C-alpha positions in Angstrom: -1.8 -28.8 27.7 -2.0 -27.1 24.3 -2.4 -29.1 21.2 0.8 -29.2 19.2 0.5 -27.2 16.0 1.3 -29.4 12.9 4.5 -28.5 11.2 4.7 -28.0 7.4 6.2 -31.0 5.6 9.9 -31.1 4.9 11.1 -32.8 1.6 13.5 -35.7 2.2 16.2 -34.0 0.1 16.4 -31.0 2.5 19.1 -31.6 5.2 20.7 -29.5 7.9 23.7 -29.1 5.6 21.6 -27.0 3.3 21.6 -24.3 5.9 24.5 -21.8 6.0 27.3 -23.0 8.5 27.1 -19.7 10.5 23.4 -20.3 11.1 23.9 -24.0 11.9 26.5 -22.9 14.5 23.8 -21.0 16.4 21.8 -24.2 16.8 24.4 -26.0 18.9 22.6 -25.2 22.1 19.7 -27.5 21.0 19.6 -31.2 21.1 21.0 -32.9 18.0 17.6 -34.1 16.7 15.9 -30.7 17.4 18.8 -28.8 15.8 18.5 -31.0 12.7 14.8 -30.2 12.3 15.2 -26.5 13.0 18.0 -26.3 10.4 15.8 -28.1 7.8 13.0 -25.6 8.4 15.4 -22.7 8.1 16.8 -24.1 4.9 13.3 -24.4 3.5 12.8 -20.7 4.4 15.8 -19.8 2.3 14.5 -21.9 -0.6 11.0 -20.5 -0.5 11.3 -16.9 0.7 11.3 -15.3 -2.7 8.9 -17.6 -4.6 6.4 -18.5 -1.8 6.7 -16.1 1.2 3.6 -17.6 2.9 5.0 -21.1 2.9 8.4 -19.8 4.0 6.7 -18.1 6.9 5.1 -21.4 8.0 8.5 -23.0 8.2 9.9 -20.0 10.1 7.0 -20.4 12.6 7.8 -24.1 12.9 11.4 -23.3 13.6 10.5 -20.7 16.2 8.2 -23.1 18.1 11.2 -25.5 18.4 14.0 -22.9 19.1 12.5 -19.6 20.2 15.7 -18.7 22.2 18.0 -18.7 19.1 18.7 -15.4 17.5 18.8 -16.6 13.9 15.4 -18.2 14.3 13.8 -15.1 15.6 15.5 -13.1 12.8 14.2 -15.5 10.2 10.7 -15.3 11.5 10.9 -11.5 11.5 12.0 -11.5 7.9 9.2 -13.8 6.7 6.6 -11.8 8.7 7.8 -8.7 6.9 7.6 -10.6 3.6 3.9 -11.4 4.1 3.1 -7.9 5.3 2.7 -8.7 9.0 4.7 -5.7 10.2 3.5 -5.9 13.8 4.9 -9.4 14.2 8.0 -8.4 12.2 8.6 -5.6 14.7 8.2 -7.8 17.7 10.5 -10.5 16.4 13.1 -7.9 15.2 13.2 -6.4 18.7 13.5 -9.8 20.3 16.3 -10.7 17.8 18.1 -7.5 18.7 17.9 -8.2 22.4 19.1 -11.8 22.1 21.9 -11.0 19.6 22.9 -7.5 20.6 23.1 -6.7 16.9 21.7 -3.7 15.0 22.2 -5.3 11.6 18.4 -5.4 11.0 17.8 -1.8 11.9 16.6 -0.9 8.4 13.9 -3.6 8.6 12.8 -2.2 12.0 12.5 1.3 10.4 10.6 -0.1 7.4 8.3 -2.2 9.7 7.5 0.9 11.7 6.5 2.6 8.4 4.5 -0.5 7.6 2.3 0.0 10.8 1.9 3.6 9.9 4.4 5.2 12.3 7.0 7.1 10.2 7.8 9.3 13.2 8.7 6.3 15.3 10.6 4.9 12.3 12.8 8.0 12.2 13.4 7.8 16.0 14.5 4.2 15.7 16.9 5.1 12.9 18.4 8.1 14.7 19.0 6.0 17.9 21.6 3.9 16.1 25.3 4.7 15.8 25.6 4.5 12.0 29.4 4.5 12.2 29.2 1.1 13.9 27.1 -0.4 11.1 28.4 -2.4 8.2 28.2 -0.4 4.9 25.4 -2.5 3.5 23.3 -2.0 6.7 24.1 1.7 6.7 22.9 2.0 3.1 19.7 0.0 3.8 19.0 2.3 6.8 19.5 5.4 4.7 17.0 4.1 2.1 14.5 3.2 4.9 14.9 6.6 6.5 14.4 8.3 3.2 11.2 6.4 2.8 10.0 7.5 6.2 10.7 11.1 5.2 8.6 10.6 2.1 5.8 9.2 4.2 5.8 12.5 6.1 5.8 14.5 2.9 9.4 15.8 3.5 10.8 15.2 0.0 13.9 17.4 0.4 14.8 15.8 3.7 14.2 12.4 2.0 16.9 13.3 -0.5 19.2 14.4 2.3 18.9 11.0 4.1 20.6 9.5 1.0 23.6 11.8 1.1 25.9 9.2 2.6 29.6 8.4 1.7 28.4 5.2 -0.1 26.7 7.3 -2.7 29.5 7.2 -5.3 28.3 7.1 -8.9 31.6 5.7 -10.1 31.8 2.7 -7.9 29.4 -0.2 -7.5 29.0 -2.4 -4.5 26.2 -4.9 -3.7 24.1 -2.1 -2.3 24.7 0.5 -5.0 21.8 -0.2 -7.5 19.2 0.2 -4.7 20.8 3.3 -3.4 21.2 4.9 -6.8 17.6 4.0 -7.7 16.3 5.4 -4.4 18.0 8.7 -5.1 16.6 8.8 -8.7 13.1 8.2 -7.4 13.3 11.1 -4.9 14.8 13.4 -7.5 11.9 12.5 -9.8 9.5 13.5 -7.0 11.3 16.8 -6.8 10.9 17.4 -10.5 14.7 17.3 -11.1 14.3 15.1 -14.1 17.8 15.3 -15.6 19.4 14.4 -12.3 16.9 11.6 -11.8 17.8 10.2 -15.3 21.5 10.3 -14.4 21.0 8.3 -11.2 18.6 5.9 -12.9 21.3 5.2 -15.5 24.0 4.7 -12.9 21.7 2.2 -11.1 21.3 0.3 -14.3 25.0 0.3 -15.1 25.8 -0.8 -11.5 23.3 -3.6 -11.7 24.7 -4.8 -15.0 28.3 -4.6 -13.7 27.4 -6.6 -10.6 26.0 -9.4 -12.6 28.8 -11.7 -11.6 27.0 -13.9 -9.0 28.2 -11.8 -6.1 31.8 -12.6 -6.9 33.1 -9.1 -6.2 32.8 -6.7 -3.3 33.8 -3.6 -5.1 34.1 -2.7 -8.8 34.8 0.5 -10.6 31.9 1.4 -12.8 32.5 2.9 -16.2 30.2 2.5 -19.2 31.6 -0.5 -21.0 34.4 -1.0 -18.5 34.5 -2.9 -15.2 37.7 -3.4 -13.2 37.5 -6.1 -10.5 39.0 -4.9 -7.2 38.3 -7.1 -4.1 37.0 -10.6 -3.5 33.6 -10.6 -1.8 34.1 -13.7 0.4 36.5 -12.2 2.9 34.3 -9.2 3.4 31.2 -11.3 3.9 33.0 -13.6 6.4 33.6 -10.6 8.6 29.8 -9.9 8.8 28.7 -13.4 10.1 25.8 -13.1 12.6 26.7 -13.3 16.2 26.1 -16.5 18.1 22.8 -16.8 20.0 22.6 -15.8 23.7 22.3 -18.5 26.3 19.5 -16.6 28.2 16.8 -18.6 29.8 13.5 -18.7 27.9 11.7 -17.1 30.9 14.2 -14.3 31.0 13.6 -13.6 27.3 9.8 -13.6 27.7 10.1 -11.3 30.7 12.3 -8.9 28.7 9.9 -8.9 25.8 6.9 -8.1 28.1 8.8 -5.2 29.7 9.9 -3.8 26.4 6.4 -4.0 25.0 5.0 -2.4 28.1 7.5 0.5 27.9 6.6 1.0 24.3 2.9 1.1 25.1 3.5 3.6 27.9 5.5 5.8 25.6 2.6 5.8 23.3 0.3 6.9 26.1 -1.6 3.6 26.3 -1.2 2.2 29.8 -4.0 -0.3 29.2 -2.1 -1.7 26.2 1.0 -1.9 28.4 -0.8 -4.1 30.9 -2.2 -6.3 28.1 1.3 -6.8 26.6 2.3 -9.1 29.5 -0.4 -11.6 28.5 0.3 -14.2 25.8 -0.9 -13.3 22.3 -3.1 -16.0 21.0 -2.8 -14.7 17.5 0.9 -15.3 17.4 0.5 -18.8 16.0 2.6 -20.5 18.6 5.4 -17.9 19.0 4.0 -17.0 22.4 4.3 -20.7 23.3 8.1 -20.6 23.4 8.2 -20.3 27.2 5.9 -23.2 27.7 5.6 -26.8 26.5 7.3 -26.3 23.1 10.5 -24.9 24.6 10.6 -27.9 26.9 10.4 -30.2 23.9 13.0 -28.3 22.0 15.6 -28.7 24.7 15.2 -32.5 25.2 
């Protein structure tokens, strides 16, 4: 029997109610006590992810050891792994999250993680395989920016600019995603030596960011220098984008699916020996590979 890995401490003031209700809803398949602890760890991730990514990752790992079959837990672990630069773990967790949830809402992070492990070609393949029309606008914009970055990795600057030519690229309107999209376009134009255009988009990014300084209150605003007209409330739009509830798959089924997917990927890359190895537990995964073993049994009590 494996020795249980100590969990990072949880402050007394952190409760399950500090976690977003949609995420708490995904934990209903767990026992009450286990759901409480997982929720507290996820709440700590939300608190720490910007200021202390390494500690946030520790809490995400603790949550995954308790609830490895829950989509939001695997998604959270992927995000924290990406945050500390562990792109290989981020990719594995993102693929698992996508299989459990059936969602493509983290496709931009998959593309960026492929870039992180030095595979811009694979990053572009991942991005092209998704039906962009089915994505929420914010996800579609994030994907365009990630795809543009992959083009830059390949030295394809003109094509990088083309990846950003999407309907959301409207200099006269600002949404939550607009500053990043405008800034990305400005950076590529700068690389192309089109300085005047780059300055224009840099300015629009600054104006959009300034106009959006309303604590996320608005979904869409018209951007004019010195004039902002409020159009739609953000809450209704965000509610429509709640994450899907976790699948009820058995832990063994998930482990088998992961092994098959990793084997397929290794074979595609021309490495049959790596495919065979992928079916073995990864000792470096700090407990994530344990989810089909004793920790899963404890989490479901």
